[in-house]
Backbone and ligand atoms as CSV (ligand in chain L), in Angstrom:
chain,resi,resn,atom,element,x,y,z
A,1,UNK,N,N,14.403,19.979,6.504
A,1,UNK,CA,C,13.501,19.585,7.589
A,1,UNK,C,C,12.725,18.342,7.201
A,2,UNK,N,N,12.574,17.434,8.204
A,2,UNK,CA,C,11.851,16.203,7.961
A,2,UNK,C,C,10.392,16.377,8.305
A,3,UNK,N,N,9.527,16.022,7.376
A,3,UNK,CA,C,8.100,16.057,7.643
A,3,UNK,C,C,7.703,14.591,7.827
A,4,UNK,N,N,6.717,14.402,8.724
A,4,UNK,CA,C,6.207,13.074,8.916
A,4,UNK,C,C,4.820,12.957,8.209
A,5,UNK,N,N,4.716,11.936,7.360
A,5,UNK,CA,C,3.470,11.728,6.673
A,5,UNK,C,C,2.899,10.371,7.101
A,6,UNK,N,N,1.606,10.366,7.421
A,6,UNK,CA,C,0.988,9.124,7.860
A,6,UNK,C,C,0.332,8.414,6.645
A,7,UNK,N,N,0.622,7.114,6.563
A,7,UNK,CA,C,0.024,6.360,5.452
A,7,UNK,C,C,-1.262,5.693,5.961
A,8,UNK,N,N,-2.395,6.027,5.370
A,8,UNK,CA,C,-3.663,5.434,5.860
A,8,UNK,C,C,-3.818,3.955,5.428
A,9,UNK,N,N,-2.885,3.475,4.545
A,9,UNK,CA,C,-2.990,2.089,4.116
A,9,UNK,C,C,-2.284,1.167,5.069
A,10,UNK,N,N,-0.999,1.438,5.351
A,10,UNK,CA,C,-0.257,0.554,6.251
A,10,UNK,C,C,-0.181,1.130,7.653
A,11,UNK,N,N,-0.735,2.304,7.868
A,11,UNK,CA,C,-0.866,2.888,9.184
A,11,UNK,C,C,0.494,3.121,9.898
A,12,UNK,N,N,1.493,3.576,9.139
A,12,UNK,CA,C,2.758,4.031,9.743
A,12,UNK,C,C,3.044,5.437,9.183
A,13,UNK,N,N,3.863,6.161,9.944
A,13,UNK,CA,C,4.323,7.452,9.464
A,13,UNK,C,C,5.711,7.285,8.939
A,14,UNK,N,N,5.994,8.050,7.884
A,14,UNK,CA,C,7.320,8.005,7.289
A,14,UNK,C,C,7.828,9.405,7.089
A,15,UNK,N,N,9.132,9.566,7.094
A,15,UNK,CA,C,9.733,10.909,6.988
A,15,UNK,C,C,9.875,11.269,5.498
A,16,UNK,N,N,9.622,12.546,5.222
A,16,UNK,CA,C,9.785,13.061,3.878
A,16,UNK,C,C,10.670,14.284,3.955
A,17,UNK,N,N,11.744,14.295,3.125
A,17,UNK,CA,C,12.683,15.414,3.196
A,17,UNK,C,C,12.280,16.524,2.283
A,18,UNK,N,N,11.656,16.216,1.254
A,18,UNK,CA,C,11.289,17.302,0.233
A,18,UNK,C,C,10.090,18.132,0.801
A,19,UNK,N,N,10.026,19.343,0.389
A,19,UNK,CA,C,8.929,20.225,0.890
A,19,UNK,C,C,7.588,19.666,0.409
A,20,UNK,N,N,6.587,19.803,1.279
A,20,UNK,CA,C,5.277,19.304,0.958
A,20,UNK,C,C,4.335,20.414,0.657
A,21,UNK,N,N,3.410,20.191,-0.201
A,21,UNK,CA,C,2.343,21.133,-0.478
A,21,UNK,C,C,1.068,20.379,-0.733
A,22,UNK,N,N,-0.050,21.074,-0.529
A,22,UNK,CA,C,-1.353,20.426,-0.787
A,22,UNK,C,C,-1.419,19.904,-2.210
A,23,UNK,N,N,-1.905,18.652,-2.309
A,23,UNK,CA,C,-2.061,18.048,-3.647
A,23,UNK,C,C,-0.866,17.293,-4.119
A,24,UNK,N,N,0.260,17.385,-3.406
A,24,UNK,CA,C,1.484,16.672,-3.795
A,24,UNK,C,C,1.295,15.168,-3.688
A,25,UNK,N,N,1.801,14.451,-4.645
A,25,UNK,CA,C,1.690,12.959,-4.606
A,25,UNK,C,C,2.942,12.385,-4.018
A,26,UNK,N,N,2.745,11.339,-3.202
A,26,UNK,CA,C,3.848,10.592,-2.566
A,26,UNK,C,C,3.606,9.144,-2.695
A,27,UNK,N,N,4.662,8.388,-2.639
A,27,UNK,CA,C,4.573,6.943,-2.580
A,27,UNK,C,C,4.994,6.521,-1.151
A,28,UNK,N,N,4.188,5.726,-0.501
A,28,UNK,CA,C,4.549,5.259,0.830
A,28,UNK,C,C,5.662,4.260,0.634
A,29,UNK,N,N,6.889,4.487,1.286
A,29,UNK,CA,C,8.010,3.596,1.152
A,29,UNK,C,C,7.809,2.245,1.837
A,30,UNK,N,N,6.806,2.104,2.657
A,30,UNK,CA,C,6.564,0.901,3.371
A,30,UNK,C,C,5.691,-0.080,2.582
A,31,UNK,N,N,4.577,0.476,2.022
A,31,UNK,CA,C,3.604,-0.428,1.399
A,31,UNK,C,C,3.416,-0.115,-0.090
A,32,UNK,N,N,3.968,0.959,-0.604
A,32,UNK,CA,C,3.821,1.286,-2.036
A,32,UNK,C,C,2.541,1.993,-2.399
A,33,UNK,N,N,1.721,2.419,-1.403
A,33,UNK,CA,C,0.491,3.083,-1.672
A,33,UNK,C,C,0.790,4.488,-2.285
A,34,UNK,N,N,-0.069,4.873,-3.216
A,34,UNK,CA,C,0.055,6.233,-3.784
A,34,UNK,C,C,-0.781,7.210,-2.958
A,35,UNK,N,N,-0.197,8.170,-2.393
A,35,UNK,CA,C,-0.860,9.083,-1.473
A,35,UNK,C,C,-0.873,10.467,-2.030
A,36,UNK,N,N,-1.748,11.284,-1.466
A,36,UNK,CA,C,-1.858,12.696,-1.876
A,36,UNK,C,C,-1.982,13.500,-0.601
A,37,UNK,N,N,-1.258,14.602,-0.528
A,37,UNK,CA,C,-1.293,15.467,0.616
A,37,UNK,C,C,-2.588,16.314,0.575
A,38,UNK,N,N,-3.387,16.180,1.652
A,38,UNK,CA,C,-4.654,16.876,1.676
A,38,UNK,C,C,-4.529,18.250,2.327
A,39,UNK,N,N,-3.690,18.365,3.328
A,39,UNK,CA,C,-3.530,19.633,4.049
A,39,UNK,C,C,-2.184,19.651,4.705
A,40,UNK,N,N,-1.671,20.837,4.879
A,40,UNK,CA,C,-0.373,21.022,5.592
A,40,UNK,C,C,-0.589,21.611,6.971
A,41,UNK,N,N,-1.584,22.509,7.031
A,41,UNK,CA,C,-1.926,23.161,8.291
A,41,UNK,C,C,-3.306,22.685,8.744
A,42,UNK,N,N,-3.522,22.571,10.053
A,42,UNK,CA,C,-2.559,22.723,11.148
A,42,UNK,C,C,-1.634,21.535,11.270
A,43,UNK,N,N,-1.968,20.412,10.645
A,43,UNK,CA,C,-0.988,19.321,10.578
A,43,UNK,C,C,-1.030,18.659,9.214
A,44,UNK,N,N,-0.019,17.939,8.931
A,44,UNK,CA,C,0.060,17.249,7.600
A,44,UNK,C,C,-0.982,16.110,7.566
A,45,UNK,N,N,-1.823,16.215,6.541
A,45,UNK,CA,C,-2.856,15.137,6.370
A,45,UNK,C,C,-2.683,14.570,4.991
A,46,UNK,N,N,-2.770,13.222,4.914
A,46,UNK,CA,C,-2.661,12.597,3.621
A,46,UNK,C,C,-3.842,11.639,3.439
A,47,UNK,N,N,-4.064,11.288,2.188
A,47,UNK,CA,C,-5.147,10.325,1.897
A,47,UNK,C,C,-4.606,9.484,0.714
A,48,UNK,N,N,-5.335,8.387,0.473
A,48,UNK,CA,C,-5.008,7.625,-0.729
A,48,UNK,C,C,-5.387,8.483,-1.908
A,49,UNK,N,N,-4.537,8.463,-2.920
A,49,UNK,CA,C,-4.885,9.208,-4.147
A,49,UNK,C,C,-6.107,8.554,-4.743
A,50,UNK,N,N,-7.130,9.310,-5.134
A,50,UNK,CA,C,-8.332,8.670,-5.714
A,50,UNK,C,C,-7.954,7.923,-7.033
A,51,UNK,N,N,-8.261,6.664,-7.016
A,51,UNK,CA,C,-8.010,5.819,-8.236
A,51,UNK,C,C,-9.171,4.836,-8.290
A,52,UNK,N,N,-9.377,4.237,-9.448
A,52,UNK,CA,C,-10.421,3.199,-9.440
A,52,UNK,C,C,-9.762,1.995,-8.722
A,53,UNK,N,N,-10.609,1.040,-8.186
A,53,UNK,CA,C,-10.058,-0.094,-7.480
A,53,UNK,C,C,-9.052,-0.815,-8.306
A,54,UNK,N,N,-9.315,-0.978,-9.595
A,54,UNK,CA,C,-8.411,-1.668,-10.446
A,54,UNK,C,C,-7.030,-0.988,-10.566
A,55,UNK,N,N,-7.077,0.318,-10.816
A,55,UNK,CA,C,-5.801,1.084,-10.837
A,55,UNK,C,C,-5.091,1.011,-9.488
A,56,UNK,N,N,-5.873,1.179,-8.433
A,56,UNK,CA,C,-5.271,1.286,-7.107
A,56,UNK,C,C,-4.469,0.045,-6.775
A,57,UNK,N,N,-5.079,-1.125,-6.906
A,57,UNK,CA,C,-4.400,-2.336,-6.421
A,57,UNK,C,C,-3.215,-2.699,-7.359
A,58,UNK,N,N,-3.411,-2.507,-8.693
A,58,UNK,CA,C,-2.323,-2.811,-9.591
A,58,UNK,C,C,-1.141,-1.881,-9.346
A,59,UNK,N,N,-1.471,-0.575,-9.205
A,59,UNK,CA,C,-0.473,0.427,-8.955
A,59,UNK,C,C,0.313,0.062,-7.664
A,60,UNK,N,N,-0.433,-0.297,-6.612
A,60,UNK,CA,C,0.192,-0.545,-5.315
A,60,UNK,C,C,1.120,-1.764,-5.368
A,61,UNK,N,N,0.652,-2.859,-5.918
A,61,UNK,CA,C,1.496,-4.062,-5.929
A,61,UNK,C,C,2.706,-3.868,-6.852
A,62,UNK,N,N,2.485,-3.189,-7.981
A,62,UNK,CA,C,3.613,-3.001,-8.886
A,62,UNK,C,C,4.646,-2.090,-8.215
A,63,UNK,N,N,4.145,-1.010,-7.563
A,63,UNK,CA,C,5.071,-0.098,-6.925
A,63,UNK,C,C,5.809,-0.762,-5.782
A,64,UNK,N,N,5.136,-1.524,-4.991
A,64,UNK,CA,C,5.701,-2.232,-3.865
A,64,UNK,C,C,6.794,-3.196,-4.344
A,65,UNK,N,N,6.434,-3.970,-5.407
A,65,UNK,CA,C,7.441,-4.902,-5.952
A,65,UNK,C,C,8.664,-4.209,-6.482
A,66,UNK,N,N,8.446,-3.044,-7.120
A,66,UNK,CA,C,9.566,-2.260,-7.664
A,66,UNK,C,C,10.439,-1.742,-6.549
A,67,UNK,N,N,9.831,-1.208,-5.486
A,67,UNK,CA,C,10.568,-0.661,-4.341
A,67,UNK,C,C,11.404,-1.754,-3.697
A,68,UNK,N,N,10.891,-2.937,-3.638
A,68,UNK,CA,C,11.566,-4.012,-2.872
A,68,UNK,C,C,12.427,-4.917,-3.808
A,69,UNK,N,N,12.292,-4.755,-5.119
A,69,UNK,CA,C,13.015,-5.630,-6.026
A,69,UNK,C,C,12.400,-7.002,-6.122
A,70,UNK,N,N,11.119,-7.151,-5.899
A,70,UNK,CA,C,10.463,-8.455,-5.993
A,70,UNK,C,C,9.872,-8.658,-7.367
A,71,UNK,N,N,9.697,-9.879,-7.748
A,71,UNK,CA,C,9.019,-10.194,-8.974
A,71,UNK,C,C,7.782,-11.019,-8.710
A,72,UNK,N,N,6.841,-11.021,-9.618
A,72,UNK,CA,C,5.569,-11.708,-9.434
A,72,UNK,C,C,5.655,-13.173,-9.936
A,73,UNK,N,N,4.929,-14.016,-9.269
A,73,UNK,CA,C,4.801,-15.374,-9.693
A,73,UNK,C,C,3.732,-15.482,-10.779
A,74,UNK,N,N,3.466,-16.698,-11.280
A,74,UNK,CA,C,2.538,-16.826,-12.389
A,74,UNK,C,C,1.066,-16.652,-11.979
A,75,UNK,N,N,0.815,-16.682,-10.672
A,75,UNK,CA,C,-0.585,-16.559,-10.275
A,75,UNK,C,C,-0.936,-15.097,-9.851
A,76,UNK,N,N,-0.168,-14.131,-10.355
A,76,UNK,CA,C,-0.399,-12.755,-10.023
A,76,UNK,C,C,-1.870,-12.330,-10.291
A,77,UNK,N,N,-2.374,-12.614,-11.505
A,77,UNK,CA,C,-3.682,-12.168,-11.923
A,77,UNK,C,C,-4.759,-12.785,-10.975
A,78,UNK,N,N,-4.583,-14.027,-10.627
A,78,UNK,CA,C,-5.503,-14.715,-9.759
A,78,UNK,C,C,-5.584,-14.033,-8.386
A,79,UNK,N,N,-4.376,-13.695,-7.880
A,79,UNK,CA,C,-4.306,-13.041,-6.555
A,79,UNK,C,C,-4.954,-11.683,-6.602
A,80,UNK,N,N,-4.691,-10.958,-7.648
A,80,UNK,CA,C,-5.273,-9.599,-7.810
A,80,UNK,C,C,-6.821,-9.698,-7.926
A,81,UNK,N,N,-7.247,-10.700,-8.696
A,81,UNK,CA,C,-8.747,-10.904,-8.780
A,81,UNK,C,C,-9.341,-11.157,-7.364
A,82,UNK,N,N,-8.639,-11.987,-6.641
A,82,UNK,CA,C,-9.086,-12.329,-5.266
A,82,UNK,C,C,-9.176,-11.093,-4.421
A,83,UNK,N,N,-8.200,-10.208,-4.547
A,83,UNK,CA,C,-8.215,-8.973,-3.760
A,83,UNK,C,C,-9.316,-8.003,-4.204
A,84,UNK,N,N,-9.594,-8.011,-5.518
A,84,UNK,CA,C,-10.683,-7.145,-6.024
A,84,UNK,C,C,-12.031,-7.663,-5.493
A,85,UNK,N,N,-12.184,-8.973,-5.373
A,85,UNK,CA,C,-13.413,-9.540,-4.815
A,85,UNK,C,C,-13.522,-9.177,-3.364
A,86,UNK,N,N,-12.383,-9.258,-2.612
A,86,UNK,CA,C,-12.470,-8.884,-1.206
A,86,UNK,C,C,-12.776,-7.393,-1.046
A,87,UNK,N,N,-12.239,-6.590,-1.922
A,87,UNK,CA,C,-12.534,-5.134,-1.858
A,87,UNK,C,C,-14.019,-4.925,-2.041
A,88,UNK,N,N,-14.619,-5.578,-3.029
A,88,UNK,CA,C,-16.094,-5.469,-3.249
A,88,UNK,C,C,-16.874,-5.948,-2.062
A,89,UNK,N,N,-16.491,-7.043,-1.499
A,89,UNK,CA,C,-17.238,-7.672,-0.409
A,89,UNK,C,C,-16.987,-7.060,0.927
A,90,UNK,N,N,-15.723,-6.777,1.221
A,90,UNK,CA,C,-15.333,-6.393,2.589
A,90,UNK,C,C,-14.811,-4.940,2.701
A,91,UNK,N,N,-14.669,-4.284,1.559
A,91,UNK,CA,C,-14.301,-2.855,1.609
A,91,UNK,C,C,-12.856,-2.489,1.455
A,92,UNK,N,N,-11.975,-3.507,1.442
A,92,UNK,CA,C,-10.555,-3.193,1.203
A,92,UNK,C,C,-9.855,-4.376,0.557
A,93,UNK,N,N,-8.553,-4.105,0.148
A,93,UNK,CA,C,-7.802,-5.139,-0.577
A,93,UNK,C,C,-7.141,-6.108,0.422
A,94,UNK,N,N,-7.959,-6.925,1.054
A,94,UNK,CA,C,-7.415,-7.893,1.999
A,94,UNK,C,C,-6.841,-9.082,1.190
A,95,UNK,N,N,-5.750,-9.638,1.757
A,95,UNK,CA,C,-5.104,-10.756,1.074
A,95,UNK,C,C,-6.075,-11.934,0.947
A,96,UNK,N,N,-6.183,-12.445,-0.285
A,96,UNK,CA,C,-7.108,-13.591,-0.535
A,96,UNK,C,C,-6.557,-14.839,0.042
A,97,UNK,N,N,-5.272,-14.910,0.465
A,97,UNK,CA,C,-4.697,-16.074,1.062
A,97,UNK,C,C,-4.911,-16.125,2.572
A,98,UNK,N,N,-5.444,-15.050,3.100
A,98,UNK,CA,C,-5.620,-14.998,4.565
A,98,UNK,C,C,-7.057,-14.914,4.896
A,99,UNK,N,N,-7.395,-15.529,6.008
A,99,UNK,CA,C,-8.781,-15.646,6.427
A,99,UNK,C,C,-9.347,-14.336,6.978
A,100,UNK,N,N,-8.592,-13.697,7.795
A,100,UNK,CA,C,-9.063,-12.497,8.540
A,100,UNK,C,C,-9.004,-11.243,7.664
A,101,UNK,N,N,-10.104,-10.548,7.583
A,101,UNK,CA,C,-10.134,-9.251,6.892
A,101,UNK,C,C,-9.881,-8.142,7.903
A,102,UNK,N,N,-8.571,-8.012,8.277
A,102,UNK,CA,C,-8.167,-7.035,9.260
A,102,UNK,C,C,-7.084,-6.158,8.596
A,103,UNK,N,N,-6.918,-4.934,9.145
A,103,UNK,CA,C,-5.949,-4.021,8.493
A,103,UNK,C,C,-4.561,-4.595,8.256
A,104,UNK,N,N,-4.146,-5.484,9.147
A,104,UNK,CA,C,-2.795,-6.148,8.983
A,104,UNK,C,C,-2.702,-6.936,7.716
A,105,UNK,N,N,-3.861,-7.382,7.187
A,105,UNK,CA,C,-3.905,-8.225,5.991
A,105,UNK,C,C,-4.213,-7.501,4.689
A,106,UNK,N,N,-4.257,-6.168,4.745
A,106,UNK,CA,C,-4.420,-5.396,3.566
A,106,UNK,C,C,-3.119,-5.485,2.783
A,107,UNK,N,N,-3.284,-5.722,1.477
A,107,UNK,CA,C,-2.076,-5.954,0.647
A,107,UNK,C,C,-1.298,-4.664,0.453
A,108,UNK,N,N,0.032,-4.709,0.575
A,108,UNK,CA,C,0.854,-5.806,1.028
A,108,UNK,C,C,0.674,-6.040,2.551
A,109,UNK,N,N,0.457,-7.283,2.944
A,109,UNK,CA,C,0.134,-7.548,4.360
A,109,UNK,C,C,1.309,-7.247,5.222
A,110,UNK,N,N,1.063,-7.195,6.499
A,110,UNK,CA,C,2.107,-6.769,7.476
A,110,UNK,C,C,3.374,-7.643,7.361
A,111,UNK,N,N,3.200,-8.940,7.244
A,111,UNK,CA,C,4.349,-9.842,7.179
A,111,UNK,C,C,5.211,-9.514,5.922
A,112,UNK,N,N,4.513,-9.223,4.853
A,112,UNK,CA,C,5.183,-8.905,3.631
A,112,UNK,C,C,5.912,-7.560,3.690
A,113,UNK,N,N,5.242,-6.608,4.380
A,113,UNK,CA,C,5.867,-5.312,4.573
A,113,UNK,C,C,7.105,-5.456,5.484
A,114,UNK,N,N,7.071,-6.449,6.391
A,114,UNK,CA,C,8.225,-6.638,7.306
A,114,UNK,C,C,9.329,-7.492,6.711
A,115,UNK,N,N,9.193,-7.899,5.433
A,115,UNK,CA,C,10.285,-8.597,4.774
A,115,UNK,C,C,10.163,-10.098,4.717
A,116,UNK,N,N,8.960,-10.628,4.846
A,116,UNK,CA,C,8.761,-12.099,4.769
A,116,UNK,C,C,9.129,-12.666,3.436
A,117,UNK,N,N,8.939,-11.863,2.367
A,117,UNK,CA,C,9.275,-12.413,1.057
A,117,UNK,C,C,10.770,-12.709,0.966
A,118,UNK,N,N,11.609,-11.892,1.558
A,118,UNK,CA,C,13.026,-12.147,1.540
A,118,UNK,C,C,13.348,-13.437,2.347
A,119,UNK,N,N,12.634,-13.626,3.432
A,119,UNK,CA,C,12.904,-14.767,4.289
A,119,UNK,C,C,12.386,-16.060,3.674
A,120,UNK,N,N,11.165,-16.042,3.116
A,120,UNK,CA,C,10.492,-17.235,2.645
A,120,UNK,C,C,10.493,-17.435,1.152
A,121,UNK,N,N,10.923,-16.475,0.414
A,121,UNK,CA,C,10.974,-16.589,-1.022
A,121,UNK,C,C,9.690,-16.174,-1.714
A,122,UNK,N,N,8.601,-15.995,-0.921
A,122,UNK,CA,C,7.364,-15.505,-1.480
A,122,UNK,C,C,6.443,-15.067,-0.363
A,123,UNK,N,N,5.369,-14.376,-0.725
A,123,UNK,CA,C,4.399,-14.061,0.306
A,123,UNK,C,C,3.401,-15.220,0.366
A,124,UNK,N,N,3.341,-15.794,1.497
A,124,UNK,CA,C,2.590,-17.048,1.822
A,124,UNK,C,C,3.010,-18.249,0.935
L,1,ZN,ZN,ZN,1.867,2.669,3.511
């Protein structure tokens, strides 16, 4: 049976074939976020696995890159630092290369989730 799990980071639902239970960890196949199942009944609820901001963003970008087969450029640390600053100031890991702090720009941003890296050779 397919279960639908909602990712609170990229705001899409994805199908999971394996049985779910409370506390189970999952990786969002769209954005690489590490999630945790909060409840099964009356509906499946998930949340971001509690991690420090540092762990969270490094884990997410590394997982996303691994899922997609992408490699990092030499300015990785700079970009991650920029995202940590945005997290402190604006509450989430918005892309430091983008002006608007909107959900579409939470790393990995929507364009990147949709395959822009394959088209353009990099994100932005
Ligand atoms: Zn996601």
